[in-house]
VEXFI-807884 format. One record per residue (C-alpha): residue number from 1; residue in one letter; x, y, z. Coordinates in nm, 4 decimals. Each point is the difference from the previous one (the first is absolute). Example, Ala and Ser with C-alpha at 12.3 -4.5 7.8 and 13.67 -1.06 7.14 Angstrom:
1, A, 1.2300, -0.4500, 0.7800
2, S, 0.1370, 0.3440, -0.0660
END
This chain:
1, M, 1.5520, 0.1179, -0.0131
2, L, -0.2403, -0.2885, 0.0727
3, S, -0.2807, -0.0582, -0.2479
4, Y, -0.3322, -0.1567, 0.1049
5, Q, 0.0689, -0.2994, -0.2412
6, Q, 0.2943, -0.0788, 0.2122
7, I, -0.1982, -0.0306, 0.3072
8, R, -0.0387, -0.3872, 0.1034
9, N, -0.1891, -0.0206, 0.3327
10, E, -0.2084, 0.1858, 0.2341
11, R, 0.2544, 0.1190, 0.2230
12, Q, 0.1798, 0.1822, -0.2998
13, W, -0.3466, 0.1292, -0.1069
14, K, -0.0514, 0.1661, 0.3516
15, S, 0.3346, 0.1114, 0.0555
16, S, 0.0359, 0.1665, -0.3381
17, T, -0.3660, 0.1383, -0.0760
18, G, -0.1688, -0.0068, 0.3364
19, L, -0.2683, -0.2207, -0.1681
20, S, -0.0542, -0.3612, -0.0583
21, E, 0.0230, -0.1253, -0.3709
22, Q, -0.3788, 0.0212, -0.0287
23, Q, -0.0386, 0.3404, 0.1248
24, F, 0.2950, 0.1265, -0.2110
25, H, -0.1850, -0.1434, -0.3259
26, R, -0.3238, 0.1443, 0.0947
27, L, 0.1485, 0.3438, 0.0714
28, V, 0.1722, -0.0121, -0.3503
29, K, -0.3033, -0.0983, -0.1679
30, Y, -0.1983, 0.3081, 0.1744
31, F, 0.3018, 0.2400, -0.1094
32, G, -0.0291, -0.1275, -0.3504
33, E, -0.3601, 0.0553, -0.0095
34, T, 0.0235, 0.3499, 0.1409
35, Y, 0.2615, 0.0666, -0.2205
36, E, -0.1812, -0.0926, -0.3259
37, F, -0.3143, 0.1823, 0.1273
38, F, 0.1908, 0.3425, 0.0698
39, K, 0.2062, -0.0502, -0.3259
40, E, -0.3344, -0.0064, -0.2143
41, C, -0.1072, 0.3279, 0.1814
42, L, 0.3028, 0.2196, -0.0847
END
């Protein structure tokens, strides 16, 4: 399995995630914020 930390170039980002590195990290940030929000609601 490929970890995102092993991805080295834009081609690998696009082929493994469908996103650019910048888009991926932005999405991870939003997922984290959403997780924290709903975790507090439960």
